[in-house]
C-alpha positions, -999 to +999 in steps of 0.1 A: +400-295-509+419-299-478+447-326-472+435-357-451+452-347-421+458-314-405+496-297-414+514-270-396+515-234-406+535-201-396+505-191-380+510-219-352+487-242-362+504-268-344+499-249-314+479-270-290+444-258-284+441-250-246+404-253-238+394-239-203+384-262-176+358-255-150+356-270-119+313-271-116+300-299-096+288-333-112+251-334-119+238-372-121+213-380-142+187-382-113+196-346-106+191-337-138+157-351-140+146-337-111+148-301-125+120-281-136+114-282-171+103-247-183+079-252-211+085-219-224+120-226-234+124-236-267+131-275-269+155-273-298+181-245-301+204-241-329+234-214-333+255-201-370+289-191-347+299-161-371+327-136-363+356-153-352+377-141-385+362-103-376+372-109-339+406-120-346+412-087-371+397-060-346+431-074-322+452-077-352+461-112-346+453-139-369+422-159-378+425-189-364+429-170-331+394-164-335+387-200-341+407-205-312+387-182-290+351-192-304+357-226-286+354-210-252+324-200-260+315-230-275+321-248-239+302-218-220+274-224-241+266-260-244+271-262-211+248-230-200+219-245-224+225-285-203+219-267-174+187-244-189+172-277-199+173-271-234+168-306-249+192-301-283+216-275-290+230-277-328+258-257-335+269-247-371+301-256-372+315-258-411+295-256-436+298-272-473+310-236-486+336-229-461+360-254-480+368-219-502+386-209-471+426-208-470+437-245-471+461-233-435+427-222-417+409-251-425+436-274-415+435-256-383+395-255-379+401-296-386+427-295-354+405-279-338+376-300-338+399-333-331+410-317-302+375-301-292+364-338-288+389-350-276+391-326-246+356-320-243+348-358-230+346-347-197+322-320-200+297-340-221+300-367-196+293-348-163+266-329-179+254-362-194+254-347-233+252-368-262+270-357-290+258-364-325+274-350-360+255-345-392+273-333-428+293-353-455+321-374-442+338-372-470+367-350-475+370-346-432+403-359-422+406-392-411+419-382-373+388-353-370+365-381-381+381-409-351+372-385-325+340-375-332+330-413-338+353-418-304+331-394-287+301-402-297+305-437-290+318-430-257+281-406-249+258-430-265+240-435-232+239-404-221+204-391-213+209-349-212+207-328-242+214-339-276+247-318-290+244-318-333+276-306-345+273-299-382+304-304-401+307-298-436+268-294-439+249-279-464+211-275-462+206-277-498+224-310-504+210-323-477+176-319-495+189-334-527+200-359-511+166-371-493+153-364-527+175-389-545+165-415-520+128-406-530+133-410-566+153-447-561+122-455-544+100-447-564+121-460-596+118-496-576+083-491-573+087-494-532+071-461-527+044-448-551+047-405-561+014-396-544+025-415-510+055-388-504+047-362-480+066-341-456+071-369-435+087-392-460+111-362-467+117-357-431+129-396-428+153-390-449+172-362-438+198-365-416+180-349-389+156-377-388+143-380-352+152-344-340+126-319-334+129-289-358+147-257-339+124-237-324+151-205-321+179-197-342+207-174-329+232-158-350+261-139-339+282-110-362+247-090-371+242-112-404+205-115-411+209-149-432+202-185-433+237-195-448+225-226-461+216-238-426+186-265-418+169-251-445+141-275-441+139-278-405+138-239-401+104-235-414+087-221-378+116-210-363+120-177-345+156-159-348+175-137-325+206-117-341+231-098-322+254-080-335+285-094-311+306-114-320+309-154-318+341-153-295+321-125-274+292-147-270+284-160-234+259-175-213+241-141-210+237-137-245+221-169-248+199-160-215+188-130-234+177-152-262+159-177-242+142-144-230+132-133-264+116-165-273+096-167-243+082-134-245+069-141-285+037-158-296+043-184-320+014-191-344+023-212-369+003-201-392-027-196-372-040-162-356-034-146-326-043-150-289-048-116-284 
C-alpha cells in the first residue's frame, strides 16, 4: 500500500508534470446547448487506458514517462468528447489491482492525478465539464483527494459532459458493497428479499444516476474488461485498438464513434434487417 503522500525517486518523480495547454475558444453554455445532438452517438463512452508502460519501454524510457505522456491523451480526448457532445466520459485511471505495482510508480501516479486535477481546471470550466470520482478513497493520498474534491466542487454547476474518473476502482468490490447494503436492509426489516431487483442493486452502485456505457474503448489490443464496470457493461459495444494509450488521439475517438454508429444494438432482440 502506498504512503499517504507521493515521494521522490531517481526516475524524476518530483519533476512537475507538464500538461500542454490549448488555445481553443471558450464555448458558452448556450452555444453548447445549441449545437446539434447526434442521437446515433453513444451517450456514455468508457475507456480503459492501457499501454503507458509499453509505450515507454519501446522508447527505452522509465515507465513514468509513459504515464506522463498519457495525460496528454487524456486532455485531447476529454476536450474532443465534450465537443462531440458525448454526455459522459468515464476513464479507468487506477484499478484496485494496480496497487501491486512498484511504490515509486504508484506515488508518481498519485502525483500525476493531483496535478492533473489542478492544472485542468481551466479546460473543465471552459468546456463546462463536470468531473466526478468513483472508487475506494481509502489509501489514496490526502493531497490527491483534496485536489479531486476541490475541482469537483469548483465544477459542480457545469452543465456539459460528465467526466467520471475511476480511481482505485474495482467492479467486483462495487457489487459486493451494494450487496452488503441490501443485506443490511433485509436484516433490519426495511427491505424484503423479494423486493430486490436490478433497480435496487443499481441504486447502491457508485454509478447510480449515470447511464450505462454504450461504448467501451480499450487501447493496447487487450481483449478483457479488467474488473471495470462489470454490472454496467451488459450491453456496451466494444472497440479495441492495438495503439497504445499515449498514442491515442482525437482521430481514434472519431473512429470508435463511427464504428459505434455502424452497429445495430439489439439488446437481446432480433435484427431489424
